[in-house]
ChimeraX commands (.cxc) that place a marker at each C-alpha (Angstrom):
marker #1 position 0.00,0.00,0.00 radius 0.5
marker #1 position 1.38,3.40,-0.99 radius 0.5
marker #1 position 1.87,6.12,1.60 radius 0.5
marker #1 position -0.78,8.22,-0.11 radius 0.5
marker #1 position -3.30,5.38,-0.01 radius 0.5
marker #1 position -2.38,4.59,3.57 radius 0.5
marker #1 position -3.05,8.22,4.47 radius 0.5
marker #1 position -6.43,8.16,2.76 radius 0.5
marker #1 position -7.34,4.92,4.50 radius 0.5
marker #1 position -6.27,6.33,7.87 radius 0.5
marker #1 position -8.43,9.36,7.15 radius 0.5
marker #1 position -11.52,7.53,5.86 radius 0.5
marker #1 position -10.90,4.29,7.72 radius 0.5
marker #1 position -12.30,5.39,11.10 radius 0.5
marker #1 position -15.15,7.31,9.46 radius 0.5
marker #1 position -16.09,4.25,7.38 radius 0.5
marker #1 position -16.00,1.87,10.33 radius 0.5
marker #1 position -17.62,4.34,12.73 radius 0.5
marker #1 position -20.21,5.28,10.14 radius 0.5
marker link #1:1,2 radius 0.2
marker link #1:2,3 radius 0.2
marker link #1:3,4 radius 0.2
marker link #1:4,5 radius 0.2
marker link #1:5,6 radius 0.2
marker link #1:6,7 radius 0.2
marker link #1:7,8 radius 0.2
marker link #1:8,9 radius 0.2
marker link #1:9,10 radius 0.2
marker link #1:10,11 radius 0.2
marker link #1:11,12 radius 0.2
marker link #1:12,13 radius 0.2
marker link #1:13,14 radius 0.2
marker link #1:14,15 radius 0.2
marker link #1:15,16 radius 0.2
marker link #1:16,17 radius 0.2
marker link #1:17,18 radius 0.2
marker link #1:18,19 radius 0.2
view
């Protein structure tokens, strides 16, 4: 996973899981 993608996932990850 690229750093850019990792950043995006870290940003949207919690929001996606939390809803």
